[in-house]
C-alpha positions as CSV (number, residue, x, y, z in Angstrom):
1,M,-2.8,-17.1,21.1
2,Y,-6.4,-17.0,19.9
3,E,-5.9,-18.7,16.5
4,E,-7.0,-22.2,17.4
5,F,-10.0,-20.9,19.4
6,Y,-11.4,-19.2,16.2
7,G,-10.4,-21.9,13.8
8,L,-7.5,-19.9,12.2
9,N,-4.1,-21.3,11.1
10,R,-2.3,-17.9,11.7
11,A,-3.0,-14.5,13.1
12,P,-4.9,-12.6,10.3
13,F,-4.3,-9.0,11.3
14,D,-0.5,-8.7,11.8
15,L,0.7,-5.2,11.0
16,T,3.7,-6.3,8.8
17,P,3.2,-5.3,5.2
18,N,2.8,-8.8,3.9
19,P,1.8,-8.7,0.2
20,K,0.0,-12.0,0.6
21,F,-2.5,-10.2,2.7
22,L,-3.1,-7.4,0.2
23,L,-6.7,-7.2,-0.8
24,L,-7.2,-5.1,-3.8
25,T,-10.0,-2.6,-3.6
26,P,-10.7,-0.7,-6.9
27,T,-8.5,2.2,-5.8
28,H,-5.6,-0.2,-4.8
29,R,-5.9,-2.1,-8.1
30,E,-5.7,1.2,-10.0
31,A,-2.7,2.2,-8.0
32,L,-0.9,-1.1,-8.7
33,H,-1.7,-0.8,-12.5
34,M,-0.3,2.8,-12.4
35,L,2.9,1.6,-10.8
36,E,3.3,-1.2,-13.3
37,Y,2.5,1.0,-16.3
38,G,4.6,4.0,-15.1
39,V,7.7,1.9,-14.4
40,T,7.7,-0.5,-17.3
41,S,6.9,2.4,-19.7
42,R,9.7,4.6,-18.1
43,K,7.3,7.5,-17.5
44,G,9.5,9.6,-15.3
45,I,8.2,10.5,-11.8
46,I,5.2,8.6,-10.3
47,L,3.5,9.8,-7.1
48,L,1.6,7.5,-4.8
49,L,-0.2,9.3,-1.9
50,G,-2.2,8.1,1.0
51,D,-2.8,8.7,4.7
52,A,-0.8,6.7,7.2
53,G,-2.2,3.2,7.3
54,T,-4.0,3.1,4.0
55,G,-1.7,0.4,2.5
56,K,1.0,2.2,0.5
57,T,3.9,0.1,1.8
58,T,2.0,-3.1,1.4
59,L,1.1,-2.1,-2.2
60,L,4.8,-1.3,-2.9
61,R,5.8,-4.7,-1.4
62,K,3.2,-6.3,-3.8
63,A,4.8,-4.5,-6.7
64,L,8.3,-5.6,-5.5
65,S,7.3,-9.2,-4.9
66,S,6.1,-9.5,-8.5
67,R,9.0,-7.3,-9.7
68,L,6.4,-5.4,-11.6
69,S,4.7,-7.2,-14.4
70,S,6.3,-6.4,-17.8
71,R,3.7,-8.0,-20.1
72,G,3.4,-6.2,-23.4
73,A,5.9,-3.4,-22.4
74,G,8.9,-4.7,-24.3
75,V,10.7,-5.2,-21.0
76,E,12.6,-8.4,-20.0
77,A,13.0,-7.5,-16.3
78,V,12.8,-4.7,-13.7
79,D,15.7,-3.9,-11.4
80,I,14.5,-2.0,-8.3
81,V,16.2,0.0,-5.6
82,Y,13.8,0.4,-2.7
83,I,14.5,3.0,0.0
84,R,12.5,2.6,3.2
85,N,14.2,5.3,5.3
86,P,14.3,8.6,3.3
87,K,16.3,10.6,5.8
88,L,19.5,10.4,3.7
89,T,22.3,12.6,2.7
90,S,23.2,12.9,-0.9
91,G,26.2,10.6,-0.4
92,E,24.0,7.9,1.3
93,L,21.5,8.2,-1.6
94,F,24.3,7.6,-4.1
95,E,25.6,4.6,-2.1
96,H,22.1,3.1,-2.1
97,L,21.9,3.4,-5.9
98,A,25.5,2.2,-6.5
99,T,24.9,-0.9,-4.3
100,G,21.4,-1.6,-5.7
101,F,22.4,-1.3,-9.3
102,G,25.8,-3.0,-8.9
103,L,28.0,-0.1,-9.9
104,A,31.8,-0.7,-9.8
105,K,33.7,-0.2,-6.6
106,G,34.7,3.5,-6.2
107,A,31.7,4.7,-8.3
108,T,30.7,7.1,-5.5
109,S,34.2,8.6,-5.1
110,S,32.9,11.9,-6.6
111,R,29.6,13.2,-7.9
112,P,30.7,13.3,-11.6
113,T,32.1,9.7,-11.3
114,F,28.9,8.5,-9.8
115,L,26.6,10.1,-12.4
116,K,28.7,8.8,-15.3
117,A,28.8,5.3,-13.8
118,L,25.0,5.4,-13.2
119,E,24.2,6.7,-16.7
120,D,26.4,4.0,-18.3
121,S,24.6,1.3,-16.2
122,L,21.2,2.6,-17.1
123,L,22.0,2.7,-20.8
124,K,23.3,-0.9,-20.6
125,R,20.1,-1.9,-19.0
126,L,18.1,-0.1,-21.7
127,R,19.9,-2.1,-24.5
128,A,19.1,-5.3,-22.6
129,K,15.4,-4.4,-22.3
130,R,15.7,-4.0,-18.5
131,V,14.2,-1.2,-16.5
132,A,16.0,0.3,-13.5
133,T,13.7,2.1,-11.1
134,L,14.1,3.8,-7.7
135,I,11.2,3.5,-5.2
136,V,11.2,5.8,-2.2
137,D,8.7,5.1,0.7
138,E,7.7,7.7,3.3
139,A,8.8,10.3,0.8
140,Q,7.1,13.1,2.8
141,A,10.1,13.0,5.1
142,L,12.7,13.6,2.3
143,P,14.8,16.8,2.9
144,D,14.4,19.4,0.2
145,E,18.0,18.9,-1.0
146,I,17.3,15.1,-1.6
147,L,14.1,15.9,-3.5
148,E,16.2,18.2,-5.7
149,E,18.8,15.3,-6.2
150,L,16.0,13.0,-7.2
151,R,14.6,15.5,-9.7
152,L,18.0,15.6,-11.3
153,L,18.4,11.8,-11.3
154,A,15.0,11.5,-12.9
155,N,16.2,13.7,-15.7
156,I,18.8,11.1,-16.8
157,E,17.5,10.1,-20.3
158,S,18.4,9.0,-23.7
159,D,17.3,10.9,-26.8
160,D,13.7,9.6,-26.5
161,I,13.2,7.9,-23.1
162,K,13.7,8.3,-19.4
163,L,16.3,5.9,-18.1
164,M,15.3,5.6,-14.4
165,P,11.6,6.0,-13.5
166,L,11.2,7.2,-10.0
167,V,8.3,6.3,-7.6
168,L,7.6,8.6,-4.6
169,A,5.2,7.2,-2.0
170,G,4.1,9.3,0.8
171,Q,1.5,10.9,3.0
172,P,-0.7,13.8,1.8
173,E,1.7,16.4,3.2
174,L,4.0,15.4,0.4
175,A,1.5,16.9,-2.0
176,D,1.4,20.1,0.1
177,R,5.2,20.4,-0.1
178,L,5.2,19.9,-3.8
179,N,3.0,23.0,-4.1
180,E,5.8,25.1,-2.6
181,H,7.4,27.4,-5.1
182,H,10.9,26.1,-4.8
183,L,9.8,22.5,-5.6
184,R,7.7,23.5,-8.7
185,Q,10.2,21.9,-11.1
186,L,9.9,18.6,-9.3
187,K,6.1,18.8,-9.4
188,Q,6.1,19.6,-13.1
189,R,7.9,16.3,-13.8
190,I,5.3,14.2,-12.1
191,V,3.7,12.2,-14.9
192,L,1.4,9.8,-13.0
193,R,-0.3,10.5,-9.6
194,H,-2.8,8.4,-7.5
195,R,-4.2,8.8,-4.0
196,L,-5.3,5.8,-1.8
197,N,-8.5,6.7,0.1
198,P,-9.7,5.1,3.3
199,F,-12.1,2.2,3.0
200,D,-15.9,2.5,2.9
201,L,-18.1,0.0,4.7
202,Q,-18.1,-2.5,1.9
203,E,-14.3,-2.3,1.5
204,T,-13.9,-2.7,5.3
205,A,-16.0,-5.9,5.2
206,T,-14.0,-7.2,2.3
207,Y,-10.8,-6.5,4.1
208,I,-11.9,-8.3,7.3
209,F,-13.4,-11.2,5.4
210,G,-10.5,-11.6,3.1
211,R,-7.8,-11.5,5.8
212,V,-9.7,-14.0,8.0
213,R,-10.2,-16.3,4.9
214,L,-6.5,-16.1,4.1
215,A,-5.8,-17.2,7.7
216,G,-8.1,-20.2,7.2
217,G,-11.2,-18.9,9.0
218,D,-14.7,-17.7,8.2
219,A,-15.4,-14.1,9.2
220,S,-19.2,-14.5,9.0
221,R,-19.0,-16.9,11.9
222,I,-16.7,-14.7,13.9
223,F,-17.7,-11.0,13.4
224,T,-21.3,-9.9,13.6
225,R,-22.7,-7.2,11.3
226,D,-22.7,-4.8,14.2
227,A,-19.0,-5.5,14.8
228,V,-18.1,-4.7,11.2
229,V,-20.1,-1.4,11.2
230,A,-18.5,-0.4,14.6
231,I,-15.0,-1.2,13.3
232,Q,-15.6,0.9,10.2
233,N,-16.8,3.8,12.3
234,A,-14.0,3.7,14.8
235,S,-11.2,3.1,12.2
236,E,-12.6,5.7,9.7
237,G,-11.6,3.1,7.1
238,I,-7.9,3.1,7.8
239,A,-6.6,-0.4,7.1
240,R,-3.9,-0.4,9.8
241,T,-6.4,0.7,12.4
242,I,-8.9,-1.9,11.3
243,S,-6.2,-4.5,11.8
244,V,-5.4,-3.2,15.3
245,I,-9.1,-3.2,16.3
246,C,-9.7,-6.7,14.9
247,D,-6.6,-8.2,16.5
248,N,-7.5,-6.7,19.9
249,A,-11.2,-7.8,19.5
250,L,-10.2,-11.4,18.8
251,L,-7.8,-11.3,21.8
252,H,-10.6,-9.8,24.0
253,G,-13.1,-12.3,22.7
254,F,-10.8,-15.2,23.5
255,A,-10.2,-13.9,27.0
256,L,-14.0,-13.9,27.5
257,Q,-14.3,-17.3,25.7
258,K,-16.8,-15.8,23.2
259,Q,-16.8,-17.4,19.8
260,T,-18.5,-14.3,18.2
261,I,-17.2,-10.8,18.1
262,D,-20.1,-8.3,18.4
263,G,-20.4,-4.6,18.6
264,A,-20.1,-4.5,22.4
265,I,-16.7,-6.2,22.3
266,V,-15.5,-3.8,19.5
267,A,-16.7,-0.8,21.6
268,D,-14.8,-2.1,24.7
269,V,-11.6,-2.5,22.6
270,C,-12.0,0.9,21.0
271,R,-12.3,2.5,24.4
272,D,-9.1,0.7,25.5
273,L,-7.4,2.0,22.4
274,D,-8.7,5.5,22.9
275,L,-10.5,5.4,19.6
276,R,-13.8,7.2,18.9
277,V,-16.8,4.9,19.3
278,A,-19.5,6.5,17.1
279,T,-23.0,6.9,18.4
280,G,-25.3,4.5,16.4
281,A,-22.3,2.4,15.4
282,T,-24.5,-0.7,15.6
283,E,-27.0,0.6,13.1
284,A,-27.1,-1.3,9.8
285,P,-26.5,0.7,6.6
286,A,-29.5,1.3,4.5
287,S,-28.3,-0.9,1.7
288,T,-25.8,-3.7,1.1
289,E,-26.2,-3.7,-2.7
290,T,-22.9,-4.0,-4.6
291,S,-22.2,-3.2,-8.2
292,T,-21.3,-5.9,-10.6
293,P,-17.5,-6.2,-10.6
294,S,-15.8,-5.6,-13.9
295,H,-12.9,-8.1,-13.9
296,G,-11.2,-11.1,-12.3
297,E,-9.8,-10.2,-9.0
298,A,-12.8,-8.1,-8.0
299,R,-15.1,-11.0,-8.7
300,A,-13.3,-13.1,-6.2
301,V,-13.9,-10.6,-3.5
302,E,-17.2,-8.7,-4.0
303,P,-19.6,-11.7,-3.6
304,D,-18.1,-12.3,-0.2
305,V,-19.3,-8.8,0.8
306,Q,-22.8,-9.4,-0.4
307,V,-23.1,-12.9,1.1
308,G,-21.1,-12.0,4.1
309,L,-23.1,-8.9,5.1
310,R,-26.3,-11.0,4.9
311,D,-24.7,-13.7,7.0
312,L,-23.5,-11.1,9.5
313,S,-27.0,-9.7,9.6
314,R,-28.5,-13.1,10.5
315,S,-25.8,-13.8,13.1
316,A,-26.5,-10.5,14.8
317,R,-30.2,-11.3,15.3
């Protein structure tokens, strides 16, 4: 509705987990490298944690869309079974795996038959330099009995290597559950672990600028500095909430026929969304200095923050 008014070729803040709109902060980049390394090196169980809305699913979709890079890992390809709805029975879990890995019809007729067919399939993939992995999203909702099934499946191995690395992605309460005594054996088998944190102000600006740029626009001409700071304060750095605020702010600005989204518009939107509008949200941070990025992808983003925050400062005057 508002795209043409703001010079955009698509809506920049849709909530679908489109990997094309993934903007890698250092913590997201580290998580992606962990997933790549853990899966292609067959490291067993890998745990990805993050509050709701911090980008776990988008990150997993990014890994899936690239099928996990296998450079230098001695891996020809990665075969992935991805479970989005973890509220499964054991039988449904086995059906997912049998379908995803192309097991013969009838492989799930009994537990022993399934486990033998799965192990044979995994060994065949190992000989072909292919990795088979299971990724479970929203893993905090897994019943205890399925967590135990996953632990046993992750134990399938040859003499010297795990045959099916397992990725569990979930909210922080998953970590709390893993501290329970009856799940200690599962926790002991977690080899790699990473937590996605909410964005700081710089990362929020990067997120807004990057998504607007990918939609064909220029955020420094649309969002004032006050607006960015207000969005950061109200969202507490949660990517999904940032997107909701920005989308509503653009719609509200369009309704008012205002080409620039300022702190006042953001405050109105946040009140409508029943989000906290922090006192002093329009105050500029003490410094907009950024550290020198260390490698490629970061260099493409960080200068936008430096230049963009200066532009936003000028446009707010």
